[in-house]
DOVEX-335825 format. One record per residue (C-alpha): residue number from 1; residue in three letters; x, y, z. Coordinates in pm, 1 decimal. Example, Ala and Ser with C-alpha at 12.3 -4.5 7.8 and 13.67 -1.06 7.14 Angstrom:
<rs>
R   resi   resn       east      north         up
R      1    ALA     1230.0     -450.0      780.0
R      2    SER     1367.0     -106.0      714.0
</rs>
This chain:
<rs>
R   resi   resn       east      north         up
R      1    UNK      267.0    -1255.5     1079.2
R      2    UNK      107.5    -1567.1      934.1
R      3    UNK       53.0    -1592.6      559.4
R      4    UNK     -306.0    -1630.1      445.2
R      5    UNK     -438.4    -1813.6      141.1
R      6    UNK     -612.3    -1511.1      -10.5
R      7    UNK     -709.0    -1148.3       24.8
R      8    UNK    -1063.1    -1272.3       85.2
R      9    UNK     -939.9    -1468.0      387.8
R     10    UNK     -785.0    -1147.0      525.7
R     11    UNK    -1110.7     -953.7      476.0
R     12    UNK    -1332.0    -1217.7      637.2
R     13    UNK    -1528.2    -1077.7      931.2
R     14    UNK    -1405.2     -718.2      882.1
R     15    UNK    -1633.1     -411.9      887.7
R     16    UNK    -1820.2     -388.7      550.8
R     17    UNK    -1746.9      -17.0      511.0
R     18    UNK    -1376.7      -74.3      572.4
R     19    UNK    -1381.0     -367.0      328.0
R     20    UNK    -1526.6     -132.1       64.6
R     21    UNK    -1239.9      112.9      130.7
R     22    UNK     -991.4     -175.3      104.0
R     23    UNK    -1141.3     -288.6     -228.6
R     24    UNK    -1123.4       68.6     -359.6
R     25    UNK     -755.3       84.8     -266.7
R     26    UNK     -700.2     -254.9     -426.5
R     27    UNK     -840.7     -110.2     -751.3
R     28    UNK     -588.1      177.1     -735.3
R     29    UNK     -308.0      -78.0     -701.9
R     30    UNK     -439.6     -296.3     -984.6
R     31    UNK     -459.2        4.6    -1221.1
R     32    UNK      -79.4       36.3    -1195.8
R     33    UNK      -12.7     -298.9    -1364.2
R     34    UNK       70.8     -653.9    -1262.0
R     35    UNK      160.6     -711.7     -898.3
R     36    UNK      121.8     -990.8     -647.3
R     37    UNK      -87.6     -953.8     -331.9
R     38    UNK       76.8    -1106.3      -23.9
R     39    UNK     -193.7    -1139.1      243.3
R     40    UNK      -83.6    -1181.6      603.8
R     41    UNK     -294.8    -1212.0      915.7
R     42    UNK     -255.3     -841.4      996.9
R     43    UNK     -190.2     -671.7      657.5
R     44    UNK     -200.9     -725.3      282.3
R     45    UNK      110.0     -623.1       88.6
R     46    UNK      145.4     -584.0     -286.4
R     47    UNK      475.9     -654.9     -453.5
R     48    UNK      647.0     -666.4     -783.9
R     49    UNK     1007.6     -760.1     -711.4
R     50    UNK      974.3     -570.2     -381.3
R     51    UNK      677.7     -471.4     -165.6
R     52    UNK      565.4     -120.9     -259.3
R     53    UNK      233.7      -77.0      -70.8
R     54    UNK       38.7     -239.9      209.6
R     55    UNK     -311.1     -200.7      352.7
R     56    UNK     -483.4     -314.6      668.0
R     57    UNK     -819.2     -257.7      830.4
R     58    UNK     -827.8     -104.2     1176.0
R     59    UNK    -1188.4     -113.1     1297.3
R     60    UNK    -1380.0      100.4     1042.0
R     61    UNK    -1085.2      264.6      871.2
R     62    UNK     -816.0      169.5      622.8
R     63    UNK     -450.7      216.1      714.3
R     64    UNK     -193.0      226.6      433.3
R     65    UNK      181.2      193.2      390.3
R     66    UNK      316.7      350.7       71.3
R     67    UNK      690.3      321.8        2.6
R     68    UNK      850.4      601.3     -199.0
R     69    UNK     1202.3      724.0     -275.0
R     70    UNK     1111.0     1067.7     -137.0
R     71    UNK      894.6     1214.9      133.9
R     72    UNK      558.7     1316.3      -10.4
R     73    UNK      268.7     1517.8      121.7
R     74    UNK      -90.9     1400.8      121.4
R     75    UNK     -390.9     1507.0      333.3
R     76    UNK     -426.9     1150.5      471.0
R     77    UNK      -60.4     1119.3      571.0
R     78    UNK       -4.3     1045.0      938.1
R     79    UNK      373.1     1011.7      926.6
R     80    UNK      668.2      916.8      709.9
R     81    UNK      985.5      740.4      819.0
R     82    UNK     1294.4      584.0      661.6
R     83    UNK     1245.5      216.1      584.4
R     84    UNK     1586.4      168.7      422.6
R     85    UNK     1861.9      409.4      321.2
R     86    UNK     1661.5      498.9        9.2
R     87    UNK     1298.0      413.1       83.0
R     88    UNK     1062.0      623.1      293.6
R     89    UNK      745.8      454.8      421.6
R     90    UNK      439.9      678.6      436.2
R     91    UNK      156.1      588.2      673.4
R     92    UNK     -183.7      710.8      560.3
R     93    UNK     -534.1      673.7      704.4
R     94    UNK     -841.1      652.3      479.8
R     95    UNK    -1183.8      689.2      639.5
R     96    UNK    -1407.5      767.0      341.0
R     97    UNK    -1420.2      669.0      -28.7
R     98    UNK    -1351.6     1024.8     -152.0
R     99    UNK    -1001.6      998.8       -1.8
R    100    UNK     -918.0      726.7     -256.4
R    101    UNK     -853.9     1009.2     -500.0
R    102    UNK     -620.1     1095.3     -787.2
R    103    UNK     -353.1     1222.7     -546.4
R    104    UNK     -343.8      888.6     -365.0
R    105    UNK     -352.3      701.6     -697.1
R    106    UNK      -47.7      904.4     -806.6
R    107    UNK      145.6      805.5     -491.0
R    108    UNK       57.4      438.5     -544.6
R    109    UNK      166.4      460.5     -909.9
R    110    UNK      493.7      624.1     -804.7
R    111    UNK      554.7      347.2     -550.7
R    112    UNK      475.9       85.6     -816.9
R    113    UNK      718.5      238.8    -1068.6
R    114    UNK     1003.1      345.5     -838.6
R    115    UNK     1002.7       96.0     -550.4
R    116    UNK      818.5     -210.2     -683.3
R    117    UNK     1096.0     -313.8     -924.8
R    118    UNK     1350.6     -306.2     -639.6
R    119    UNK     1566.1      -20.8     -521.6
R    120    UNK     1916.2     -161.7     -526.4
R    121    UNK     2148.8       57.3     -725.3
R    122    UNK     2332.5     -152.1     -985.8
R    123    UNK     2710.9     -159.3     -949.6
R    124    UNK     2901.7       79.4    -1178.3
R    125    UNK     2995.5      -72.3    -1511.7
</rs>
Protein backbone atom coordinates (compact mmCIF):
# COMPACT_ATOMS: atom_id res chain seq x y z
CA UNK A 1 0.00 0.00 0.00
CA UNK A 2 1.75 3.13 -1.22
CA UNK A 3 1.37 6.37 0.72
CA UNK A 4 -0.21 9.26 -1.15
CA UNK A 5 0.44 12.97 -0.74
CA UNK A 6 -3.17 13.88 0.06
CA UNK A 7 -6.74 12.73 0.39
CA UNK A 8 -7.40 14.59 -2.85
CA UNK A 9 -4.84 12.38 -4.60
CA UNK A 10 -6.70 9.30 -3.34
CA UNK A 11 -10.04 10.64 -4.61
CA UNK A 12 -8.75 11.57 -8.06
CA UNK A 13 -10.68 9.82 -10.82
CA UNK A 14 -13.20 8.18 -8.45
CA UNK A 15 -16.97 8.15 -9.02
CA UNK A 16 -18.41 11.61 -8.07
CA UNK A 17 -21.27 10.11 -6.05
CA UNK A 18 -18.86 7.93 -4.09
CA UNK A 19 -16.58 10.94 -3.54
CA UNK A 20 -19.56 12.81 -2.06
CA UNK A 21 -20.17 9.87 0.32
CA UNK A 22 -16.46 9.88 1.23
CA UNK A 23 -16.53 13.63 1.94
CA UNK A 24 -19.63 13.17 4.11
CA UNK A 25 -17.84 10.48 6.11
CA UNK A 26 -14.78 12.71 6.37
CA UNK A 27 -17.01 15.37 7.97
CA UNK A 28 -18.20 12.83 10.58
CA UNK A 29 -14.56 12.09 11.43
CA UNK A 30 -13.59 15.76 11.60
CA UNK A 31 -16.49 16.52 14.00
CA UNK A 32 -14.83 14.23 16.56
CA UNK A 33 -11.76 16.44 16.97
CA UNK A 34 -8.19 16.58 15.69
CA UNK A 35 -6.93 13.56 13.78
CA UNK A 36 -4.51 12.92 10.96
CA UNK A 37 -5.60 11.46 7.62
CA UNK A 38 -3.20 8.84 6.26
CA UNK A 39 -4.04 8.33 2.58
CA UNK A 40 -2.81 5.17 0.88
CA UNK A 41 -3.34 4.01 -2.68
CA UNK A 42 -6.26 1.77 -1.67
CA UNK A 43 -7.69 3.37 1.53
CA UNK A 44 -7.60 6.49 3.67
CA UNK A 45 -7.09 5.96 7.40
CA UNK A 46 -7.57 8.49 10.18
CA UNK A 47 -5.45 8.31 13.29
CA UNK A 48 -4.78 9.98 16.55
CA UNK A 49 -2.09 7.90 18.25
CA UNK A 50 -3.61 4.83 16.55
CA UNK A 51 -5.76 4.36 13.46
CA UNK A 52 -9.42 4.32 14.47
CA UNK A 53 -11.30 4.44 11.12
CA UNK A 54 -10.64 3.94 7.43
CA UNK A 55 -12.61 4.53 4.24
CA UNK A 56 -12.22 3.46 0.64
CA UNK A 57 -14.26 3.75 -2.52
CA UNK A 58 -15.32 0.58 -4.27
CA UNK A 59 -16.95 1.57 -7.57
CA UNK A 60 -19.97 3.70 -6.53
CA UNK A 61 -20.05 2.84 -2.85
CA UNK A 62 -18.10 3.69 0.28
CA UNK A 63 -16.58 0.91 2.37
CA UNK A 64 -15.62 1.67 5.98
CA UNK A 65 -13.49 0.17 8.72
CA UNK A 66 -14.44 1.29 12.23
CA UNK A 67 -12.37 -0.02 15.15
CA UNK A 68 -14.15 -0.39 18.49
CA UNK A 69 -13.50 -2.11 21.82
CA UNK A 70 -16.80 -4.00 21.46
CA UNK A 71 -18.91 -5.50 18.73
CA UNK A 72 -21.60 -3.04 17.69
CA UNK A 73 -24.68 -3.30 15.52
CA UNK A 74 -25.48 -0.97 12.65
CA UNK A 75 -27.72 -1.43 9.58
CA UNK A 76 -24.71 -0.93 7.25
CA UNK A 77 -22.51 -3.49 9.03
CA UNK A 78 -21.27 -6.30 6.81
CA UNK A 79 -19.10 -8.05 9.37
CA UNK A 80 -16.99 -7.58 12.48
CA UNK A 81 -13.78 -9.39 13.37
CA UNK A 82 -11.02 -9.20 15.98
CA UNK A 83 -8.17 -6.95 14.89
CA UNK A 84 -6.19 -7.32 18.12
CA UNK A 85 -6.96 -8.90 21.48
CA UNK A 86 -9.01 -5.82 22.40
CA UNK A 87 -10.03 -4.16 19.13
CA UNK A 88 -12.84 -5.33 16.86
CA UNK A 89 -12.87 -4.02 13.30
CA UNK A 90 -16.33 -3.39 11.85
CA UNK A 91 -16.77 -3.37 8.07
CA UNK A 92 -19.63 -1.20 6.87
CA UNK A 93 -20.95 -0.33 3.40
CA UNK A 94 -22.50 3.07 2.65
CA UNK A 95 -24.40 3.50 -0.61
CA UNK A 96 -26.45 6.64 0.03
CA UNK A 97 -26.00 9.90 1.98
CA UNK A 98 -28.82 9.13 4.44
CA UNK A 99 -26.71 6.25 5.81
CA UNK A 100 -24.17 8.80 7.09
CA UNK A 101 -26.48 9.24 10.05
CA UNK A 102 -26.30 9.88 13.79
CA UNK A 103 -25.84 6.17 14.52
CA UNK A 104 -22.77 6.01 12.29
CA UNK A 105 -21.49 9.30 13.73
CA UNK A 106 -21.80 7.78 17.22
CA UNK A 107 -19.70 4.74 16.19
CA UNK A 108 -17.03 7.01 14.69
CA UNK A 109 -16.99 9.14 17.85
CA UNK A 110 -16.66 6.01 19.99
CA UNK A 111 -13.75 4.81 17.85
CA UNK A 112 -12.13 8.25 18.12
CA UNK A 113 -12.45 8.32 21.93
CA UNK A 114 -11.74 4.67 22.78
CA UNK A 115 -9.34 3.43 20.08
CA UNK A 116 -7.75 6.57 18.63
CA UNK A 117 -5.67 7.36 21.74
CA UNK A 118 -4.21 3.83 21.69
CA UNK A 119 -5.48 0.71 23.39
CA UNK A 120 -2.51 -0.54 25.35
CA UNK A 121 -3.40 -1.07 28.97
CA UNK A 122 -0.90 0.76 31.20
CA UNK A 123 1.09 -1.47 33.55
CA UNK A 124 -0.20 -1.63 37.14
CA UNK A 125 1.29 1.00 39.41
